[in-house]
Z-matrix of the N, CA and C atoms (Angstrom, degrees):
N
C 1 1.456
C 2 1.523 1 108.24
N 3 1.296 2 115.65 1 150.65
C 4 1.465 3 121.01 2 178.65
C 5 1.524 4 108.62 3 -101.74
N 6 1.334 5 117.28 4 125.34
C 7 1.468 6 123.03 5 -178.93
C 8 1.521 7 110.38 6 -116.84
N 9 1.340 8 115.03 7 132.71
C 10 1.468 9 121.48 8 171.70
C 11 1.519 10 107.71 9 -124.44
N 12 1.338 11 116.44 10 130.84
C 13 1.465 12 121.77 11 175.01
C 14 1.523 13 106.50 12 -118.47
N 15 1.342 14 115.57 13 118.84
C 16 1.464 15 121.41 14 -173.91
C 17 1.524 16 109.59 15 -127.35
N 18 1.331 17 116.44 16 138.33
C 19 1.464 18 122.39 17 170.67
C 20 1.524 19 107.40 18 -113.28
N 21 1.328 20 118.17 19 171.29
C 22 1.478 21 118.82 20 176.70
C 23 1.529 22 112.68 21 -59.69
N 24 1.335 23 117.77 22 -24.83
C 25 1.459 24 122.11 23 -176.96
C 26 1.524 25 114.02 24 -87.44
N 27 1.348 26 117.14 25 -41.19
C 28 1.464 27 119.64 26 -172.57
C 29 1.521 28 111.85 27 -163.96
N 30 1.322 29 114.81 28 170.37
C 31 1.460 30 121.82 29 174.08
C 32 1.526 31 107.15 30 -86.46
N 33 1.322 32 117.12 31 123.48
C 34 1.460 33 122.25 32 -177.04
C 35 1.528 34 111.12 33 -86.18
N 36 1.330 35 117.28 34 -41.71
C 37 1.460 36 121.14 35 -177.65
C 38 1.519 37 109.42 36 -153.41
N 39 1.333 38 115.73 37 145.01
C 40 1.456 39 121.50 38 170.00
C 41 1.517 40 107.10 39 -148.96
N 42 1.350 41 116.05 40 125.80
C 43 1.446 42 119.01 41 179.36
C 44 1.516 43 112.22 42 171.17
N 45 1.330 44 115.19 43 -176.57
C 46 1.457 45 122.06 44 -178.94
C 47 1.526 46 110.26 45 -88.21
N 48 1.323 47 115.55 46 136.54
C 49 1.465 48 121.77 47 178.54
C 50 1.530 49 109.01 48 -133.25
N 51 1.334 50 115.73 49 155.09
C 52 1.464 51 119.97 50 177.67
C 53 1.525 52 111.44 51 -95.16
N 54 1.345 53 116.31 52 -22.61
C 55 1.461 54 121.62 53 176.24
C 56 1.517 55 108.38 54 -161.43
N 57 1.337 56 115.12 55 161.62
C 58 1.464 57 120.23 56 177.21
C 59 1.527 58 108.39 57 -150.47
N 60 1.338 59 115.98 58 143.53
C 61 1.461 60 122.00 59 179.93
C 62 1.525 61 108.70 60 -123.05
N 63 1.335 62 116.14 61 135.05
C 64 1.457 63 121.97 62 -172.64
C 65 1.524 64 111.86 63 -126.06
N 66 1.354 65 117.19 64 150.44
C 67 1.470 66 121.29 65 175.42
C 68 1.529 67 110.59 66 -87.30
N 69 1.306 68 117.56 67 82.97
C 70 1.463 69 122.06 68 -177.58
C 71 1.512 70 112.91 69 -70.03
N 72 1.315 71 116.55 70 162.24
C 73 1.465 72 122.13 71 179.80
C 74 1.530 73 111.63 72 -61.36
N 75 1.344 74 117.49 73 -29.22
C 76 1.471 75 121.60 74 179.41
C 77 1.522 76 112.20 75 -107.65
N 78 1.319 77 117.93 76 23.06
C 79 1.460 78 122.18 77 -178.77
C 80 1.516 79 110.89 78 117.89
N 81 1.317 80 116.21 79 165.80
C 82 1.466 81 119.22 80 -177.34
C 83 1.524 82 110.65 81 -74.08
N 84 1.331 83 115.13 82 152.86
C 85 1.457 84 120.81 83 178.61
C 86 1.522 85 109.60 84 -146.62
N 87 1.329 86 115.16 85 154.09
C 88 1.461 87 121.73 86 -177.28
C 89 1.522 88 110.00 87 -113.94
N 90 1.325 89 115.74 88 144.14
C 91 1.460 90 122.01 89 176.03
C 92 1.521 91 109.10 90 -116.11
N 93 1.332 92 114.76 91 133.22
C 94 1.455 93 121.86 92 175.70
C 95 1.525 94 108.66 93 -120.46
N 96 1.324 95 116.63 94 171.91
C 97 1.464 96 121.55 95 -178.66
C 98 1.531 97 110.93 96 -54.78
N 99 1.325 98 116.15 97 143.07
C 100 1.463 99 124.91 98 179.27
C 101 1.528 100 113.95 99 65.47
N 102 1.325 101 117.00 100 27.96
C 103 1.470 102 121.04 101 176.77
C 104 1.530 103 108.99 102 -66.90
N 105 1.312 104 115.61 103 148.26
C 106 1.464 105 120.83 104 176.83
C 107 1.526 106 110.03 105 -62.74
N 108 1.328 107 116.28 106 154.66
C 109 1.470 108 120.99 107 177.46
C 110 1.524 109 109.39 108 -57.98
N 111 1.338 110 115.93 109 142.30
C 112 1.454 111 121.12 110 -172.61
C 113 1.519 112 110.11 111 -156.84
N 114 1.322 113 116.54 112 143.76
C 115 1.459 114 122.93 113 168.27
C 116 1.521 115 105.76 114 -131.35
N 117 1.345 116 117.16 115 128.85
C 118 1.457 117 120.21 116 -177.09
C 119 1.519 118 110.68 117 -143.61
N 120 1.332 119 115.41 118 145.63
C 121 1.467 120 121.21 119 172.58
C 122 1.525 121 108.49 120 -76.78
N 123 1.325 122 116.07 121 147.77
C 124 1.457 123 121.55 122 177.29
C 125 1.520 124 110.11 123 -113.06
N 126 1.315 125 115.51 124 141.52
C 127 1.462 126 122.57 125 174.14
C 128 1.527 127 107.94 126 -96.36
N 129 1.327 128 116.64 127 176.17
C 130 1.458 129 120.91 128 172.60
C 131 1.520 130 107.71 129 -68.34
N 132 1.324 131 116.50 130 129.90
C 133 1.453 132 119.98 131 179.72
C 134 1.512 133 112.65 132 166.77
N 135 1.329 134 114.61 133 -175.35
C 136 1.469 135 121.44 134 -176.69
C 137 1.519 136 111.71 135 -80.42
N 138 1.314 137 114.95 136 131.68
C 139 1.457 138 122.81 137 173.06
C 140 1.526 139 105.20 138 -115.20
N 141 1.331 140 117.29 139 123.65
C 142 1.460 141 119.76 140 -179.91
C 143 1.520 142 109.58 141 -127.48
N 144 1.329 143 115.03 142 155.00
C 145 1.459 144 120.84 143 179.12
C 146 1.519 145 108.66 144 -153.16
N 147 1.332 146 116.33 145 154.89
C 148 1.455 147 121.81 146 -178.42
C 149 1.525 148 109.70 147 -114.94
N 150 1.338 149 114.80 148 121.63
C 151 1.461 150 121.64 149 176.31
C 152 1.525 151 108.13 150 -106.52
N 153 1.314 152 117.13 151 -178.09
C 154 1.467 153 120.74 152 176.35
C 155 1.524 154 111.16 153 -64.73
N 156 1.334 155 117.41 154 -18.56
C 157 1.462 156 122.37 155 179.54
C 158 1.524 157 112.98 156 -91.83
N 159 1.333 158 117.35 157 -3.42
C 160 1.464 159 119.97 158 179.38
C 161 1.517 160 111.88 159 122.07
N 162 1.339 161 114.90 160 -172.50
C 163 1.457 162 121.10 161 -175.68
C 164 1.526 163 110.43 162 -85.61
N 165 1.319 164 116.35 163 135.54
C 166 1.469 165 123.25 164 178.05
C 167 1.525 166 107.73 165 -121.63
N 168 1.329 167 116.18 166 153.03
C 169 1.453 168 119.58 167 -178.86
C 170 1.525 169 110.00 168 -146.34
N 171 1.327 170 115.90 169 146.64
C 172 1.458 171 121.70 170 174.13
C 173 1.522 172 108.27 171 -151.05
N 174 1.313 173 116.60 172 168.38
C 175 1.471 174 120.96 173 -179.24
C 176 1.520 175 108.81 174 -112.20
N 177 1.335 176 115.63 175 126.67
C 178 1.459 177 120.44 176 176.89
C 179 1.527 178 109.17 177 -106.51
N 180 1.326 179 115.42 178 151.08
C 181 1.463 180 121.60 179 179.34
C 182 1.520 181 108.67 180 -110.52
N 183 1.347 182 115.68 181 66.34
C 184 1.456 183 120.92 182 178.87
C 185 1.509 184 112.52 183 86.15
N 186 1.330 185 115.12 184 166.75
C 187 1.453 186 120.89 185 178.70
C 188 1.513 187 111.29 186 147.08
N 189 1.337 188 115.04 187 -158.43
C 190 1.461 189 122.29 188 -177.67
C 191 1.524 190 107.98 189 -140.20
N 192 1.341 191 116.37 190 144.16
C 193 1.458 192 121.45 191 173.53
C 194 1.524 193 108.48 192 -122.40
N 195 1.335 194 115.47 193 137.60
C 196 1.468 195 121.41 194 177.26
C 197 1.517 196 108.34 195 -125.83
N 198 1.340 197 116.20 196 133.49
C 199 1.463 198 122.38 197 179.90
C 200 1.517 199 108.72 198 -123.51
N 201 1.334 200 116.09 199 132.35
C 202 1.459 201 120.88 200 177.11
C 203 1.525 202 108.72 201 -161.85
N 204 1.322 203 117.70 202 127.21
C 205 1.472 204 122.84 203 175.86
C 206 1.525 205 113.27 204 52.04
N 207 1.332 206 116.48 205 48.63
C 208 1.474 207 122.97 206 178.61
C 209 1.529 208 113.41 207 61.41
N 210 1.337 209 116.62 208 23.77
C 211 1.466 210 121.71 209 173.13
C 212 1.520 211 107.35 210 -119.39
N 213 1.332 212 116.34 211 127.13
C 214 1.462 213 122.46 212 -178.93
C 215 1.521 214 107.66 213 -115.99
N 216 1.326 215 116.08 214 125.82
C 217 1.466 216 120.93 215 176.19
C 218 1.516 217 107.92 216 -119.11
N 219 1.325 218 116.14 217 124.12
C 220 1.462 219 122.35 218 177.61
C 221 1.521 220 107.65 219 -110.63
N 222 1.333 221 115.95 220 120.70
C 223 1.458 222 121.72 221 172.73
C 224 1.516 223 106.45 222 -104.41
N 225 1.341 224 116.04 223 96.26
C 226 1.458 225 121.72 224 -176.29
C 227 1.515 226 110.25 225 -92.65
N 228 1.336 227 116.56 226 137.10
C 229 1.456 228 119.19 227 176.98
C 230 1.524 229 110.91 228 -65.15
N 231 1.345 230 115.60 229 -39.47
C 232 1.460 231 120.37 230 179.28
C 233 1.518 232 108.21 231 -160.86
N 234 1.331 233 116.72 232 145.00
C 235 1.468 234 121.79 233 172.78
C 236 1.521 235 107.13 234 -106.64
N 237 1.328 236 115.91 235 123.90
C 238 1.459 237 121.13 236 -174.52
C 239 1.522 238 111.76 237 -90.61
N 240 1.324 239 117.51 238 -38.85
C 241 1.458 240 117.95 239 -178.66
C 242 1.497 241 112.61 240 -159.21
C-alpha cells in the first residue's frame, strides 16, 4: 500500500507500507492491503506503520485519513513526535 502523511507545513512520509494503524475518532483501527474505501477523522494519538525497514511510529494531533485503491492519504493537523 502507498502511504502519504502530510501536515499543513510539509510532507512527513511517503512510501510503501504493509500495514498502518490510526487513532480514529471512535478508537484505533488498522488498515491492511485491499481495505475497503474509507474516510475517517483522526484524534490525537499514535499513528504507526510498517515499512520494509520495520515499524515506525509518530503522534498526530488530529486530522483526516482517506483510503482508496491501496492508497492512504493522511492529512494531519500537526505531528508531535
